[in-house]
C-alpha positions in Angstrom: -59.3 57.7 187.7 -62.0 59.2 190.3 -62.1 62.7 190.3 -64.1 64.4 192.9 -65.4 68.1 192.6 -67.3 70.8 194.7 -69.8 72.5 192.4 -72.8 72.4 190.2 -73.6 69.3 188.7 -75.2 71.0 185.9 -73.1 73.3 185.5 -70.2 71.1 184.2 -72.8 68.5 183.0 -73.1 71.5 180.2 -69.9 72.2 180.6 -68.0 69.1 180.0 -70.9 66.6 177.6 -69.1 63.4 178.6 -69.9 60.5 180.1 -72.5 58.5 181.6 -74.6 59.5 184.3 -76.1 57.6 187.1 -78.1 60.1 189.6 -81.0 59.8 192.3 -80.8 63.0 193.1 -84.7 64.7 193.9 -87.3 64.9 190.8 -86.5 68.1 190.3 -83.3 68.6 190.0 -82.8 65.6 188.2 -86.5 67.5 185.8 -83.3 69.5 185.4 -80.3 67.2 184.3 -83.4 65.1 182.3 -83.3 68.5 180.2 -79.8 69.2 180.2 -79.0 65.3 179.6 -81.2 65.3 176.1 -79.8 68.1 174.6 -76.2 66.8 174.7 -76.4 63.0 173.9 -75.7 62.1 177.2 -77.5 58.8 178.6 -78.4 58.9 182.2 -79.9 56.8 184.4 -81.8 58.1 188.0 -81.2 55.5 189.9 -83.5 56.4 193.4 -85.0 54.2 195.5 -86.3 54.7 199.3 -85.8 50.7 199.7 -82.3 51.6 198.7 -81.7 53.3 201.5 -79.0 52.5 204.4 -80.6 53.2 207.7 -78.8 55.1 210.2 -76.3 56.3 208.0 -75.6 58.9 206.8 -79.0 61.1 205.5 -79.7 59.7 201.9 -77.0 57.1 201.6 -78.3 54.0 199.2 -77.2 50.5 198.9 -74.5 49.7 196.1 -75.5 46.2 194.7 -78.4 47.8 192.8 -75.8 51.2 191.5 -73.6 47.5 190.7 -76.2 46.3 188.9 -77.1 49.5 187.2 -72.8 50.4 186.0 -72.0 46.7 185.1 -75.7 46.6 182.1 -73.2 49.7 180.4 -69.5 49.1 178.1 -66.3 49.8 179.9 -65.5 52.8 178.3 -68.1 54.7 179.9 -67.4 58.0 182.1 -69.5 57.1 185.1 -70.7 60.4 186.3 -73.0 61.6 189.7 -73.5 65.7 189.4 -75.6 65.1 192.1 -73.2 63.1 194.1 -74.4 63.2 197.9 -72.8 60.4 199.9 -70.8 59.1 197.2 -72.9 55.6 197.3 -72.8 55.8 192.9 -68.1 56.4 192.8 -68.9 53.6 195.6 -70.5 51.5 193.9 -67.9 53.0 190.4 -64.5 52.3 192.2 -66.5 48.9 193.5 -66.9 48.2 189.6 -63.0 49.8 188.3 -64.9 52.2 186.1 -64.1 55.7 186.0 -65.6 58.2 188.4 -66.9 61.7 188.0 -68.4 62.6 191.9 -70.0 66.2 191.5 -71.8 67.8 195.0 -71.8 71.4 195.8 -72.4 70.7 199.7 -68.3 71.2 201.2 -69.2 68.5 204.1 -70.9 65.7 202.0 -68.0 65.2 199.3 -65.9 65.5 202.6 -68.6 62.2 203.2 -68.4 60.8 200.1 -64.4 61.1 200.0 -63.6 59.4 203.3 -66.5 56.2 201.4 -64.5 56.2 197.9 -61.4 56.0 199.4 -61.6 53.6 202.0 -63.0 51.3 199.6 -60.4 52.1 196.9 -58.5 50.8 200.3 -60.4 47.9 201.2 -59.6 46.9 197.2 -55.8 47.3 197.2 -55.6 45.2 200.0 -57.7 41.9 198.9 -55.4 43.0 195.2 -52.3 42.7 197.0 -53.7 39.6 199.6 -54.3 37.7 196.2 -58.2 37.4 196.1 -59.8 38.1 193.4 
């Protein structure tokens, strides 16, 4: 299950306190999110590192490998949620790890970009599976 939502990630978490939050939002948003997650008992990992930035890509787009490692560290039944999705790196990692994912982004243009990346990743997985590639 992949769900992409245009809206305020903090409001979504407050209304739906479930899942496992992986995000790389700016510090100011992280502080708000951390307090909200603590209040609702939602586990959260902050996954931001400048060294993960991909040069020449969408502003702020990150490498996927570190996100995949973080996601693999948690049980499969955890729903992966990124309340400040941006370019969709967490969503791509969740798709590659075959995990359920909800991505929330308030800026429509960023949401559109993330949706394209995630759909392309899903298409690539489906094509590989059809060809018998694990």
